[in-house]
TORMAR-850614 format. One record per residue (C-alpha): x, y, z. Coordinates in nm, 4 decimals, always signed. Each point is the difference from the previous one (the first is absolute). Layout:
% residues N
         xx         yy         zz
          X          Y          Z
...
//
This chain:
% residues 258
         xx         yy         zz
    +0.0000    +0.0000    +0.0000
    +0.2866    +0.2375    +0.0893
    +0.1724    -0.0799    -0.3306
    -0.3182    +0.0739    -0.1975
    -0.0394    +0.3311    +0.1760
    +0.3621    +0.0841    -0.0708
    -0.0399    -0.0869    -0.3716
    -0.3201    +0.2043    -0.0205
    +0.1742    +0.2949    +0.1614
    +0.2882    -0.0298    -0.2479
    -0.2414    -0.0145    -0.2945
    -0.1897    +0.3030    +0.1263
    +0.3224    +0.1877    +0.0566
    +0.1205    -0.0893    -0.3511
    -0.3261    +0.1161    -0.1576
    +0.0168    +0.3278    +0.1882
    +0.3619    +0.0453    -0.1088
    -0.0880    -0.0675    -0.3670
    -0.2908    +0.2435    +0.0150
    +0.2249    +0.2654    +0.1539
    +0.2580    -0.0520    -0.2753
    -0.2662    +0.0311    -0.2719
    -0.1517    +0.3090    +0.1555
    +0.3421    +0.1578    +0.0468
    +0.0925    -0.0783    -0.3604
    -0.3241    +0.1524    -0.1227
    +0.0506    +0.3109    +0.2078
    +0.3609    +0.0275    -0.1193
    -0.1087    -0.0327    -0.3654
    -0.2758    +0.2554    +0.0479
    +0.2452    +0.2384    +0.1628
    +0.2532    -0.0554    -0.2806
    -0.2360    +0.1438    -0.2630
    +0.0859    -0.2752    -0.2493
    -0.3323    -0.1865    +0.0139
    -0.1819    +0.0191    -0.3344
    -0.3510    +0.1326    -0.0594
    -0.2352    +0.0608    -0.2897
    -0.0720    +0.3589    -0.0916
    -0.0853    +0.2488    -0.2713
    +0.2147    +0.2444    -0.1951
    -0.0460    +0.2972    -0.2303
    +0.2660    +0.1612    -0.2193
    -0.0077    +0.3335    -0.1786
    +0.2642    +0.1170    -0.2471
    -0.0753    +0.3601    -0.1006
    +0.2208    -0.0215    -0.3072
    +0.1772    -0.2609    -0.2103
    +0.1517    +0.0383    -0.3449
    +0.1716    -0.1860    -0.2813
    +0.3337    +0.1596    -0.0976
    +0.0617    +0.0351    -0.3733
    +0.2690    -0.2680    -0.0157
    -0.2298    -0.2431    +0.1761
    -0.2826    +0.0851    -0.2439
    +0.2100    -0.1333    -0.2859
    +0.0097    -0.3365    +0.1772
    -0.3620    +0.0010    +0.1195
    -0.1453    +0.0954    -0.3395
    +0.2596    -0.1896    -0.2081
    +0.0688    +0.3135    -0.2062
    +0.3386    +0.1060    -0.1361
    -0.0684    +0.3663    +0.0514
    -0.2211    +0.1832    +0.2455
    -0.0311    +0.3745    -0.0570
    +0.1384    +0.2395    +0.2603
    -0.3480    +0.1428    +0.0565
    -0.1238    -0.3317    +0.1370
    -0.1261    -0.0096    +0.3570
    -0.1679    -0.2942    +0.1706
    -0.0971    +0.0510    +0.3624
    -0.2853    -0.0560    +0.2427
    -0.0958    -0.1083    +0.3509
    -0.0482    -0.3339    +0.1749
    -0.2331    -0.1477    +0.2613
    +0.0160    -0.3474    +0.1571
    -0.2288    -0.1559    +0.2636
    +0.0182    -0.3539    +0.1371
    +0.0748    -0.2386    +0.2846
    +0.3293    -0.0559    +0.1763
    +0.1633    -0.2606    +0.2239
    +0.2790    +0.1219    +0.2223
    +0.1299    +0.0980    +0.3423
    +0.0563    +0.3232    +0.1843
    +0.3801    -0.0193    +0.0055
    +0.0496    -0.2279    -0.3012
    -0.0830    +0.0000    -0.3688
    -0.3267    -0.0631    -0.1801
    -0.1483    -0.1295    -0.3232
    -0.3388    +0.0349    -0.1651
    -0.2173    +0.0150    -0.3102
    -0.1559    +0.3266    -0.1173
    -0.2300    +0.1405    -0.2637
    +0.2075    +0.2419    -0.2072
    -0.1127    +0.2998    -0.2048
    +0.2393    +0.2134    -0.2035
    -0.1513    +0.3106    -0.1564
    +0.1569    +0.1875    -0.2917
    -0.0155    +0.3765    +0.0260
    -0.1765    +0.1787    -0.2853
    +0.3277    +0.1747    -0.0804
    +0.1485    -0.3328    -0.1098
    +0.1536    +0.0277    -0.3470
    +0.1857    -0.2627    -0.1997
    +0.1835    +0.1305    -0.3074
    +0.1265    -0.2759    -0.2288
    +0.2203    +0.0894    -0.2951
    -0.0363    -0.2124    -0.3127
    +0.3004    +0.1565    -0.1702
    +0.0369    +0.2985    -0.2309
    -0.0634    +0.0346    -0.3712
    +0.2758    +0.1989    -0.1713
    +0.0733    +0.1387    -0.3466
    +0.2796    +0.2042    -0.1537
    -0.1087    +0.3405    -0.1232
    +0.2998    +0.1396    -0.1803
    +0.2833    -0.0201    +0.2484
    -0.2334    -0.0111    +0.2985
    -0.1376    -0.3100    +0.1740
    -0.3586    +0.0523    +0.1119
    -0.1721    -0.2411    +0.2383
    -0.3498    -0.0456    +0.1383
    -0.1085    -0.2015    +0.3020
    -0.2131    -0.3136    +0.0163
    -0.1370    -0.0486    +0.3480
    -0.2897    -0.1123    +0.2157
    -0.0912    +0.1951    +0.3123
    -0.2286    -0.1639    +0.2589
    -0.1783    +0.1961    +0.2745
    -0.2151    -0.1699    +0.2614
    -0.3197    +0.0876    +0.1842
    -0.1315    -0.1944    +0.2990
    +0.2215    -0.3041    -0.0613
    +0.0736    -0.2295    +0.2954
    +0.1379    -0.3483    +0.0675
    -0.1463    -0.2488    +0.2512
    +0.1748    -0.3076    +0.1353
    +0.1294    -0.2044    +0.2911
    +0.3311    +0.0316    +0.1792
    +0.1752    -0.2342    +0.2441
    +0.2415    +0.1829    +0.2268
    +0.2564    -0.0842    +0.2675
    +0.1729    +0.2405    +0.2363
    +0.3338    -0.1204    +0.1377
    +0.1165    +0.1759    +0.3153
    +0.3774    +0.0432    +0.0204
    +0.0325    +0.1972    +0.3212
    -0.2293    +0.1148    +0.2814
    +0.0768    +0.3223    +0.1853
    -0.1134    +0.0050    +0.3655
    -0.3150    -0.1993    -0.0868
    -0.1390    +0.3140    -0.1673
    +0.1374    -0.0030    -0.3544
    +0.1068    -0.2513    -0.2628
    +0.2307    +0.0263    -0.3002
    -0.0399    -0.2551    -0.2767
    -0.1074    -0.0807    -0.3532
    -0.3429    -0.0288    -0.1572
    -0.0381    -0.2498    -0.2853
    -0.3019    -0.0546    -0.2219
    -0.1153    -0.1927    -0.3043
    -0.3310    -0.0186    -0.1825
    -0.1934    +0.0741    -0.3166
    -0.2470    +0.2621    -0.1243
    -0.2351    +0.0700    -0.2899
    -0.1101    +0.3273    -0.1584
    -0.3432    +0.1229    +0.1044
    -0.2075    +0.2816    -0.1453
    +0.0940    +0.3281    -0.1580
    +0.0762    +0.1087    -0.3544
    +0.3145    +0.0825    -0.1921
    +0.0397    +0.2635    -0.2696
    +0.2472    -0.0865    -0.2769
    +0.1379    +0.2791    -0.2179
    +0.1938    -0.1244    -0.3028
    +0.2358    +0.2110    -0.2094
    +0.1133    -0.1495    -0.3319
    +0.2505    +0.1541    -0.2396
    +0.0192    -0.1149    -0.3622
    +0.1801    +0.1106    -0.3143
    -0.2064    +0.1752    -0.2649
    +0.0632    +0.1906    -0.3234
    -0.0591    +0.3708    -0.0488
    -0.0866    +0.0683    -0.3678
    +0.0689    +0.3710    +0.0427
    +0.3637    -0.0494    +0.1013
    +0.0316    -0.3424    -0.1586
    +0.1669    -0.1226    +0.3175
    -0.0694    -0.2564    +0.2677
    -0.1492    +0.1423    +0.3185
    -0.0931    -0.1258    +0.3461
    -0.3724    -0.0407    +0.0664
    -0.1309    -0.0264    +0.3563
    -0.3323    -0.1535    +0.0994
    -0.1531    -0.0142    +0.3455
    -0.2822    -0.2137    +0.1358
    -0.1603    -0.0586    +0.3389
    -0.1708    -0.3145    +0.1264
    -0.1453    -0.1110    +0.3326
    +0.1091    -0.3390    +0.1299
    -0.1597    -0.2176    +0.2632
    +0.2133    -0.1665    +0.2663
    +0.0584    -0.3130    -0.2090
    +0.0999    +0.1933    -0.3097
    +0.2383    +0.2139    +0.2047
    +0.1987    -0.2983    +0.1243
    -0.0040    -0.1691    -0.3410
    +0.1394    +0.3141    -0.1613
    +0.2871    +0.0054    +0.2487
    +0.0627    -0.3720    -0.0303
    -0.0664    -0.0473    +0.3712
    -0.1707    -0.3193    +0.1335
    -0.3453    +0.0292    +0.1547
    +0.1287    -0.1322    +0.3352
    +0.2917    +0.2036    +0.1305
    +0.2403    -0.1226    +0.2693
    +0.0716    +0.2202    +0.3001
    +0.2930    -0.0221    +0.2395
    +0.1434    +0.2020    +0.2877
    +0.3407    +0.0266    +0.1640
    -0.0077    +0.2829    +0.2536
    +0.1922    +0.1211    +0.3023
    -0.2419    +0.0459    +0.2889
    -0.0145    +0.1584    +0.3455
    -0.2793    -0.1051    +0.2366
    -0.1178    +0.1857    +0.3073
    -0.1636    -0.2090    +0.2756
    -0.2555    +0.2451    +0.1325
    -0.1959    -0.2440    +0.2200
    -0.0129    -0.3701    +0.0851
    -0.2224    -0.0695    -0.2994
    +0.0650    +0.2950    -0.2328
    +0.2966    +0.0695    -0.2283
    +0.0685    +0.2581    -0.2709
    +0.2550    -0.0654    -0.2747
    +0.1675    +0.2371    -0.2447
    +0.1732    -0.1513    -0.3016
    +0.1367    +0.0852    -0.3418
    +0.1894    -0.1580    -0.2867
    -0.0713    -0.2138    -0.3048
    -0.3716    -0.0434    -0.0690
    -0.0178    -0.1725    -0.3381
    -0.1009    +0.0903    -0.2600
    +0.1429    +0.3217    +0.1486
    +0.1496    +0.1524    +0.3124
    -0.1408    +0.1891    +0.2954
    +0.1712    +0.2370    +0.2390
    -0.2366    -0.0388    +0.2916
    -0.2930    -0.2063    +0.1252
    -0.1732    -0.0350    +0.3374
    -0.1422    -0.3261    +0.1407
    -0.2182    -0.0326    +0.3110
    -0.0217    -0.3441    +0.1668
    -0.2404    -0.1079    +0.2717
    +0.0506    -0.3413    +0.1666
    -0.2955    -0.1662    +0.1697
    +0.0290    -0.1498    +0.3483
    +0.3455    +0.1411    +0.0643
//
């Protein structure tokens, strides 16, 4: 009987010890800030743009006119999985809007003739201007924290990959064509210029540029995160945002149950 009581006491003591270890571990993890939670995130990029050299790659064109300008804004909203003092990942709905000042000037070469000892040339080009054009898609992101400063700030890198499709809007296409004609009065060849304007829908716009209907997106950005509360973080980032670049974006993250 004494032995049974001793064994029972040992078992009870062991169970209590195990429970204390588990509780202590849970408290330690909670205090560490590395436990993961589900949450929501929203990102706003006031301005992004495609530099001219990058346009030549994006639009598969040999020459993009100097007057070209492609820029807009970005909004992303989605869910996130992460921790207060660690990194996070998530999937978001992405919307990139082109500003109405967007202009793509594509040169199709010049037409030239010799008039006496002078070489005269005329341009052949297509100029696209957009109105209300936007792209919708999905983006998978991951923030990697490199260093945490006094449990209040993080320095790291934000990575993203996804795809988007054009949605809505119209595109105006102005075409300038130069050809060689004959002037009966001077009995010489002359340059003749013709201009035309057409309105393209979103599909025709991409087909004209030789761009696929589904466009890949990718991000590689340096990021600084401020830990404002146990469940709320704000991140500022900037860098490569294919098909362009962005100088600055702001992301707000709220973690549930933190």
